[in-house]
ZADO-1210 file (C-alpha; in nm, 4 decimals, padded with zeros to 6 digits):
<atoms>
<atom x="00.0056" y="00.0052" z="-00.0109" code="MET" pos="1"/>
<atom x="00.1120" y="00.3516" z="-00.0930" code="ALA" pos="2"/>
<atom x="00.2373" y="00.6148" z="00.1804" code="ILE" pos="3"/>
<atom x="00.0204" y="00.9126" z="00.1912" code="ASP" pos="4"/>
<atom x="00.2550" y="01.2247" z="00.2042" code="LEU" pos="5"/>
<atom x="00.1480" y="01.5454" z="00.2610" code="TYR" pos="6"/>
<atom x="00.3672" y="01.7795" z="00.0794" code="TYR" pos="7"/>
<atom x="00.4129" y="02.1129" z="-00.0615" code="TRP" pos="8"/>
<atom x="00.7614" y="02.1663" z="-00.3049" code="PRO" pos="9"/>
<atom x="00.9965" y="02.3084" z="-00.0459" code="THR" pos="10"/>
<atom x="01.3432" y="02.2191" z="00.0881" code="PRO" pos="11"/>
<atom x="01.1677" y="02.0112" z="00.3950" code="ASN" pos="12"/>
<atom x="00.9187" y="01.8343" z="00.1392" code="GLY" pos="13"/>
<atom x="01.1992" y="01.7628" z="-00.1028" code="TRP" pos="14"/>
<atom x="01.3998" y="01.5507" z="00.1950" code="LYS" pos="15"/>
<atom x="01.1181" y="01.3097" z="00.1917" code="ILE" pos="16"/>
<atom x="01.0192" y="01.2497" z="-00.1784" code="THR" pos="17"/>
<atom x="01.3964" y="01.1794" z="-00.2327" code="ILE" pos="18"/>
<atom x="01.3956" y="00.9572" z="00.0387" code="ALA" pos="19"/>
<atom x="01.0898" y="00.7723" z="-00.0907" code="LEU" pos="20"/>
<atom x="01.2398" y="00.7564" z="-00.4565" code="GLU" pos="21"/>
<atom x="01.5979" y="00.6302" z="-00.3154" code="GLU" pos="22"/>
<atom x="01.4019" y="00.3735" z="-00.0954" code="MET" pos="23"/>
<atom x="01.1314" y="00.2814" z="-00.4050" code="ALA" pos="24"/>
<atom x="00.8466" y="00.3189" z="-00.1666" code="LEU" pos="25"/>
<atom x="00.5217" y="00.3652" z="-00.3451" code="PRO" pos="26"/>
<atom x="00.3600" y="00.6969" z="-00.2234" code="TYR" pos="27"/>
<atom x="00.0720" y="00.9288" z="-00.3064" code="LYS" pos="28"/>
<atom x="00.1030" y="01.2734" z="-00.2746" code="VAL" pos="29"/>
<atom x="-00.1447" y="01.5061" z="-00.0991" code="HIS" pos="30"/>
<atom x="-00.0508" y="01.8907" z="-00.1396" code="THR" pos="31"/>
<atom x="-00.0653" y="02.1328" z="00.1648" code="VAL" pos="32"/>
<atom x="-00.0538" y="02.4701" z="-00.0060" code="ASN" pos="33"/>
<atom x="00.1093" y="02.6646" z="00.2933" code="ILE" pos="34"/>
<atom x="00.0741" y="02.9816" z="00.1113" code="GLY" pos="35"/>
<atom x="-00.3104" y="02.9632" z="00.1221" code="GLU" pos="36"/>
<atom x="-00.3101" y="02.8264" z="00.4962" code="GLY" pos="37"/>
<atom x="-00.4157" y="02.4726" z="00.4312" code="GLU" pos="38"/>
<atom x="-00.1640" y="02.3511" z="00.6874" code="GLN" pos="39"/>
<atom x="-00.4255" y="02.4886" z="00.9364" code="PHE" pos="40"/>
<atom x="-00.7078" y="02.2552" z="00.8405" code="ALA" pos="41"/>
<atom x="-00.8306" y="02.0618" z="01.1177" code="PRO" pos="42"/>
<atom x="-00.7778" y="01.7214" z="00.9341" code="GLU" pos="43"/>
<atom x="-00.4228" y="01.8187" z="00.8567" code="PHE" pos="44"/>
<atom x="-00.3433" y="01.8968" z="01.2238" code="LEU" pos="45"/>
<atom x="-00.4722" y="01.5607" z="01.3253" code="LYS" pos="46"/>
<atom x="-00.1492" y="01.4374" z="01.1233" code="ILE" pos="47"/>
<atom x="00.0795" y="01.7383" z="01.1847" code="SER" pos="48"/>
<atom x="-00.0149" y="01.9176" z="01.5254" code="PRO" pos="49"/>
<atom x="00.2767" y="02.1552" z="01.4677" code="ASN" pos="50"/>
<atom x="00.0884" y="02.2837" z="01.1325" code="ASN" pos="51"/>
<atom x="00.3835" y="02.2084" z="00.9349" code="ARG" pos="52"/>
<atom x="00.4290" y="01.9910" z="00.6355" code="MET" pos="53"/>
<atom x="00.5816" y="01.7322" z="00.5396" code="PRO" pos="54"/>
<atom x="00.3653" y="01.4431" z="00.7037" code="ALA" pos="55"/>
<atom x="00.3139" y="01.0904" z="00.6368" code="ILE" pos="56"/>
<atom x="00.0517" y="00.8297" z="00.7190" code="VAL" pos="57"/>
<atom x="00.1853" y="00.4655" z="00.6537" code="ASP" pos="58"/>
<atom x="-00.1043" y="00.2587" z="00.6065" code="PRO" pos="59"/>
<atom x="00.1136" y="-00.0371" z="00.6933" code="ASN" pos="60"/>
<atom x="00.2760" y="00.0739" z="00.9955" code="GLY" pos="61"/>
<atom x="00.3928" y="-00.1173" z="01.2914" code="PRO" pos="62"/>
<atom x="00.1953" y="-00.4340" z="01.3505" code="ASP" pos="63"/>
<atom x="00.0131" y="-00.4064" z="01.0294" code="GLY" pos="64"/>
<atom x="-00.1608" y="-00.0872" z="01.1576" code="HIS" pos="65"/>
<atom x="-00.1483" y="00.2805" z="01.0296" code="PRO" pos="66"/>
<atom x="00.0726" y="00.5373" z="01.1826" code="ILE" pos="67"/>
<atom x="00.1038" y="00.8981" z="01.1151" code="SER" pos="68"/>
<atom x="00.4563" y="01.0854" z="01.1434" code="VAL" pos="69"/>
<atom x="00.5500" y="01.4734" z="01.1095" code="PHE" pos="70"/>
<atom x="00.8563" y="01.6172" z="01.1284" code="GLU" pos="71"/>
<atom x="01.0944" y="01.5598" z="00.8434" code="SER" pos="72"/>
<atom x="01.3803" y="01.4479" z="01.0286" code="GLY" pos="73"/>
<atom x="01.1263" y="01.1825" z="01.2108" code="ALA" pos="74"/>
<atom x="00.9815" y="01.0868" z="00.8900" code="ILE" pos="75"/>
<atom x="01.3595" y="01.0198" z="00.7480" code="LEU" pos="76"/>
<atom x="01.4289" y="00.8097" z="01.0419" code="LEU" pos="77"/>
<atom x="01.0865" y="00.5980" z="01.0311" code="TYR" pos="78"/>
<atom x="01.1422" y="00.5522" z="00.6653" code="LEU" pos="79"/>
<atom x="01.5030" y="00.4179" z="00.7167" code="SER" pos="80"/>
<atom x="01.3931" y="00.1887" z="00.9940" code="ARG" pos="81"/>
<atom x="01.1223" y="00.0559" z="00.8246" code="LYS" pos="82"/>
<atom x="01.3174" y="-00.0343" z="00.5212" code="THR" pos="83"/>
<atom x="01.6646" y="-00.0982" z="00.6910" code="GLY" pos="84"/>
<atom x="01.7855" y="00.1319" z="00.4191" code="LEU" pos="85"/>
<atom x="02.0228" y="00.4419" z="00.4290" code="PHE" pos="86"/>
<atom x="02.0464" y="00.4689" z="00.8118" code="GLY" pos="87"/>
<atom x="02.3673" y="00.3073" z="00.8740" code="GLY" pos="88"/>
<atom x="02.4664" y="-00.0807" z="00.8963" code="ALA" pos="89"/>
<atom x="02.5484" y="-00.0730" z="01.2962" code="ASN" pos="90"/>
<atom x="02.5428" y="00.1429" z="01.5958" code="LEU" pos="91"/>
<atom x="02.8542" y="00.3192" z="01.5178" code="ARG" pos="92"/>
<atom x="02.7440" y="00.3979" z="01.1710" code="GLU" pos="93"/>
<atom x="02.3657" y="00.4993" z="01.2650" code="ARG" pos="94"/>
<atom x="02.5222" y="00.7499" z="01.5005" code="ALA" pos="95"/>
<atom x="02.7353" y="00.9034" z="01.2411" code="GLU" pos="96"/>
<atom x="02.4423" y="00.9236" z="01.0529" code="VAL" pos="97"/>
<atom x="02.1897" y="01.0602" z="01.2895" code="GLU" pos="98"/>
<atom x="02.4298" y="01.3089" z="01.4032" code="SER" pos="99"/>
<atom x="02.4497" y="01.4852" z="01.0704" code="TRP" pos="100"/>
<atom x="02.0904" y="01.4466" z="01.0318" code="LEU" pos="101"/>
<atom x="02.0321" y="01.6404" z="01.3568" code="MET" pos="102"/>
<atom x="02.3150" y="01.8877" z="01.2040" code="TRP" pos="103"/>
<atom x="02.0747" y="01.9708" z="00.9344" code="GLN" pos="104"/>
<atom x="01.7596" y="01.9812" z="01.1695" code="MET" pos="105"/>
<atom x="01.9381" y="02.2085" z="01.4203" code="GLY" pos="106"/>
<atom x="02.1584" y="02.4284" z="01.2163" code="GLY" pos="107"/>
<atom x="02.1558" y="02.4139" z="00.8432" code="LEU" pos="108"/>
<atom x="01.7886" y="02.4000" z="00.7693" code="GLY" pos="109"/>
<atom x="01.6818" y="02.6994" z="01.0511" code="PRO" pos="110"/>
<atom x="01.9783" y="02.9187" z="00.9715" code="MET" pos="111"/>
<atom x="01.9418" y="02.8698" z="00.5842" code="SER" pos="112"/>
<atom x="01.5850" y="02.9538" z="00.6247" code="GLY" pos="113"/>
<atom x="01.6317" y="03.2741" z="00.8077" code="GLN" pos="114"/>
<atom x="01.9145" y="03.3747" z="00.5680" code="ALA" pos="115"/>
<atom x="01.6779" y="03.3410" z="00.2809" code="HIS" pos="116"/>
<atom x="01.4087" y="03.5184" z="00.4635" code="HIS" pos="117"/>
<atom x="01.6153" y="03.8164" z="00.5515" code="PHE" pos="118"/>
<atom x="01.7897" y="03.8484" z="00.2445" code="ARG" pos="119"/>
<atom x="01.4881" y="03.7786" z="-00.0060" code="ASN" pos="120"/>
<atom x="01.1380" y="03.8134" z="00.1848" code="TYR" pos="121"/>
<atom x="01.1985" y="04.0543" z="00.4798" code="ALA" pos="122"/>
<atom x="01.2401" y="04.3553" z="00.2226" code="PRO" pos="123"/>
<atom x="00.9127" y="04.3002" z="00.0963" code="ARG" pos="124"/>
<atom x="00.7670" y="04.3125" z="00.4510" code="ILE" pos="125"/>
<atom x="00.9916" y="04.5798" z="00.5895" code="GLU" pos="126"/>
<atom x="01.0904" y="04.8399" z="00.3400" code="PRO" pos="127"/>
<atom x="01.3716" y="04.9961" z="00.6030" code="ASP" pos="128"/>
<atom x="01.6700" y="04.8278" z="00.5238" code="PRO" pos="129"/>
<atom x="01.8147" y="04.9306" z="00.8469" code="ASN" pos="130"/>
<atom x="01.5667" y="04.6966" z="01.0188" code="ARG" pos="131"/>
<atom x="01.6782" y="04.4105" z="00.8333" code="THR" pos="132"/>
<atom x="02.0275" y="04.4523" z="00.7922" code="GLU" pos="133"/>
<atom x="02.1521" y="04.2783" z="01.0894" code="TYR" pos="134"/>
<atom x="01.9344" y="03.9798" z="01.0493" code="GLY" pos="135"/>
<atom x="02.0458" y="03.9330" z="00.6766" code="ALA" pos="136"/>
<atom x="02.4360" y="03.9771" z="00.7696" code="THR" pos="137"/>
<atom x="02.4139" y="03.7389" z="01.1015" code="ARG" pos="138"/>
<atom x="02.2170" y="03.4410" z="00.9280" code="TYR" pos="139"/>
<atom x="02.4191" y="03.4729" z="00.5825" code="THR" pos="140"/>
<atom x="02.7491" y="03.4476" z="00.7804" code="ASN" pos="141"/>
<atom x="02.6261" y="03.1693" z="00.9893" code="GLU" pos="142"/>
<atom x="02.5320" y="02.9567" z="00.6507" code="VAL" pos="143"/>
<atom x="02.8722" y="03.0303" z="00.5532" code="ASN" pos="144"/>
<atom x="03.0211" y="02.8918" z="00.8472" code="ARG" pos="145"/>
<atom x="02.7922" y="02.6023" z="00.8252" code="LEU" pos="146"/>
<atom x="02.8813" y="02.5472" z="00.4604" code="TYR" pos="147"/>
<atom x="03.2641" y="02.5362" z="00.5508" code="GLY" pos="148"/>
<atom x="03.1681" y="02.2592" z="00.8096" code="VAL" pos="149"/>
<atom x="03.0422" y="02.0294" z="00.5477" code="LEU" pos="150"/>
<atom x="03.2930" y="02.1400" z="00.2836" code="ASP" pos="151"/>
<atom x="03.5712" y="02.0135" z="00.5580" code="LYS" pos="152"/>
<atom x="03.3800" y="01.7105" z="00.6291" code="ARG" pos="153"/>
<atom x="03.3273" y="01.6345" z="00.2518" code="LEU" pos="154"/>
<atom x="03.6867" y="01.6470" z="00.1700" code="ALA" pos="155"/>
<atom x="03.7817" y="01.3084" z="00.2190" code="ASP" pos="156"/>
<atom x="03.4496" y="01.0958" z="00.1605" code="ARG" pos="157"/>
<atom x="03.2032" y="01.0612" z="-00.1048" code="GLU" pos="158"/>
<atom x="02.8915" y="01.1323" z="00.1030" code="PHE" pos="159"/>
<atom x="02.8213" y="01.3096" z="00.4249" code="VAL" pos="160"/>
<atom x="02.8411" y="00.9972" z="00.6596" code="ALA" pos="161"/>
<atom x="03.0674" y="00.7764" z="00.4445" code="GLY" pos="162"/>
<atom x="02.7901" y="00.5912" z="00.2289" code="ASP" pos="163"/>
<atom x="02.4706" y="00.7337" z="00.0929" code="LEU" pos="164"/>
<atom x="02.2165" y="00.8097" z="00.3786" code="SER" pos="165"/>
<atom x="01.9339" y="00.9925" z="00.5014" code="ILE" pos="166"/>
<atom x="02.1875" y="01.2554" z="00.6048" code="ALA" pos="167"/>
<atom x="02.2492" y="01.3453" z="00.2521" code="ASP" pos="168"/>
<atom x="01.8605" y="01.3276" z="00.1659" code="PHE" pos="169"/>
<atom x="01.8351" y="01.5926" z="00.4458" code="ALA" pos="170"/>
<atom x="02.0919" y="01.8396" z="00.3709" code="ILE" pos="171"/>
<atom x="02.1046" y="01.8564" z="00.0162" code="TRP" pos="172"/>
<atom x="01.7573" y="02.0321" z="-00.0432" code="PRO" pos="173"/>
<atom x="01.9032" y="02.3042" z="00.1803" code="TRP" pos="174"/>
<atom x="02.2475" y="02.4127" z="-00.0242" code="ILE" pos="175"/>
<atom x="02.0516" y="02.6711" z="-00.2082" code="LEU" pos="176"/>
<atom x="02.3364" y="02.9144" z="-00.2456" code="PRO" pos="177"/>
<atom x="02.1918" y="03.2114" z="-00.4277" code="GLU" pos="178"/>
<atom x="01.9327" y="03.2668" z="-00.1993" code="GLY" pos="179"/>
<atom x="02.1515" y="03.2258" z="00.1077" code="GLN" pos="180"/>
<atom x="02.4217" y="03.4552" z="-00.0389" code="GLY" pos="181"/>
<atom x="02.6901" y="03.1964" z="-00.0869" code="GLN" pos="182"/>
<atom x="02.9211" y="03.0785" z="-00.3592" code="ASN" pos="183"/>
<atom x="03.0048" y="02.7240" z="-00.4237" code="LEU" pos="184"/>
<atom x="03.3082" y="02.7805" z="-00.6060" code="ASP" pos="185"/>
<atom x="03.4262" y="02.8679" z="-00.2411" code="ASP" pos="186"/>
<atom x="03.3667" y="02.5221" z="-00.1035" code="PHE" pos="187"/>
<atom x="03.4936" y="02.2923" z="-00.3502" code="PRO" pos="188"/>
<atom x="03.4280" y="01.9424" z="-00.2008" code="HIS" pos="189"/>
<atom x="03.0609" y="02.0587" z="-00.0960" code="LEU" pos="190"/>
<atom x="03.0137" y="02.1706" z="-00.4774" code="LYS" pos="191"/>
<atom x="03.1439" y="01.7973" z="-00.5829" code="ARG" pos="192"/>
<atom x="02.9032" y="01.6315" z="-00.3517" code="TRP" pos="193"/>
<atom x="02.6109" y="01.8647" z="-00.4344" code="HIS" pos="194"/>
<atom x="02.6714" y="01.8018" z="-00.7934" code="GLU" pos="195"/>
<atom x="02.6813" y="01.4017" z="-00.7320" code="LEU" pos="196"/>
<atom x="02.3773" y="01.4098" z="-00.5399" code="CYS" pos="197"/>
<atom x="02.1888" y="01.6309" z="-00.7650" code="GLY" pos="198"/>
<atom x="02.2681" y="01.3878" z="-01.0770" code="ALA" pos="199"/>
<atom x="02.1129" y="01.1087" z="-00.8965" code="ARG" pos="200"/>
<atom x="01.7730" y="00.9989" z="-01.0685" code="GLU" pos="201"/>
<atom x="01.5950" y="00.9839" z="-00.7195" code="SER" pos="202"/>
<atom x="01.7131" y="01.3359" z="-00.6184" code="PHE" pos="203"/>
<atom x="01.5982" y="01.4688" z="-00.9707" code="ILE" pos="204"/>
<atom x="01.2623" y="01.3001" z="-00.9458" code="LYS" pos="205"/>
<atom x="01.1890" y="01.3810" z="-00.5898" code="GLY" pos="206"/>
<atom x="01.2824" y="01.7605" z="-00.6517" code="LYS" pos="207"/>
<atom x="01.0569" y="01.7752" z="-00.9290" code="ALA" pos="208"/>
<atom x="00.7209" y="01.6540" z="-00.7628" code="VAL" pos="209"/>
<atom x="00.4630" y="01.9007" z="-00.7933" code="CYS" pos="210"/>
<atom x="00.7561" y="02.1676" z="-00.8860" code="GLU" pos="211"/>
<atom x="00.5339" y="02.3504" z="-01.1045" code="GLU" pos="212"/>
<atom x="00.3148" y="02.4619" z="-00.7906" code="LEU" pos="213"/>
<atom x="00.6135" y="02.6498" z="-00.6514" code="ARG" pos="214"/>
<atom x="00.5920" y="03.0222" z="-00.6763" code="LYS" pos="215"/>
<atom x="00.8431" y="03.2674" z="-00.5451" code="PRO" pos="216"/>
<atom x="00.7307" y="03.4504" z="-00.2042" code="LEU" pos="217"/>
<atom x="00.9446" y="03.7322" z="-00.3190" code="GLU" pos="218"/>
<atom x="00.7564" y="03.8157" z="-00.6077" code="ALA" pos="219"/>
<atom x="00.5872" y="04.1533" z="-00.6252" code="ASP" pos="220"/>
<atom x="00.2220" y="04.0300" z="-00.6764" code="SER" pos="221"/>
<atom x="-00.1092" y="03.9976" z="-00.4508" code="GLU" pos="222"/>
<atom x="-00.0566" y="03.6279" z="-00.4630" code="GLU" pos="223"/>
<atom x="00.2700" y="03.6424" z="-00.3005" code="ALA" pos="224"/>
<atom x="00.1914" y="03.9179" z="-00.0537" code="GLU" pos="225"/>
<atom x="-00.1103" y="03.6957" z="00.0510" code="ARG" pos="226"/>
<atom x="00.1321" y="03.3948" z="00.0977" code="ALA" pos="227"/>
<atom x="00.3826" y="03.6065" z="00.2940" code="ARG" pos="228"/>
<atom x="00.0924" y="03.7150" z="00.5491" code="GLN" pos="229"/>
<atom x="-00.0048" y="03.3549" z="00.5946" code="VAL" pos="230"/>
<atom x="00.3561" y="03.2263" z="00.6329" code="LEU" pos="231"/>
<atom x="00.5195" y="03.4853" z="00.8082" code="PHE" pos="232"/>
<atom x="00.2072" y="03.6251" z="01.0471" code="GLY" pos="233"/>
<atom x="00.1626" y="03.3207" z="01.2486" code="GLN" pos="234"/>
<atom x="00.1063" y="03.3221" z="01.6370" code="THR" pos="235"/>
<atom x="-00.0773" y="03.0665" z="01.8448" code="ALA" pos="236"/>
<atom x="-00.3964" y="02.9672" z="01.7487" code="ARG" pos="237"/>
<atom x="-00.7131" y="02.8175" z="01.9314" code="ALA" pos="238"/>
</atoms>
């Protein structure tokens, strides 16, 4: 039975489509238009209480019963354990894979997202550059540091944790140098790895899922402005 994937074409969504393609798992895509606020629908919140995609429902979960999983890192771990693939062959290897997965979850993803926000989205929301300059500089520099960490890591190995793993699936979608103020030519080992992964059929297919629905939030349009209000104006909701 196919896994139900609740998805929108973003880096966090691409992590899961890439993994599903690499693992050759059948899946059915249910789009969650985050720019229209579909992540707040009550039926979706039953699956993903943090109102974030991606999320999955595996109809053939533990003991044959359905299970829902939210948060991209948790989904990658679940899929790896379910299939026995891309998570490391022993405790030592698993620790290495999971360390780099958490590095992405706690560092590269959030910092890259903030860099992209302050560099590309904030100027459409706050016209005074003096109020956004610090954030843009702070997060651009931190992404630069993280790129450097990854570049050193990849100097003597083909993939992040040795063999291809869920760590690569998690990290690769967040390497978006133009929007983050980076130049991959400054990080030759990272660039080599990024191109290597990007040439794999599963990465190409995973990133292409619903790509036609992806629209730039930095656009000067009424649709983009509504999406920015939905995505960047969230507070606690009843």
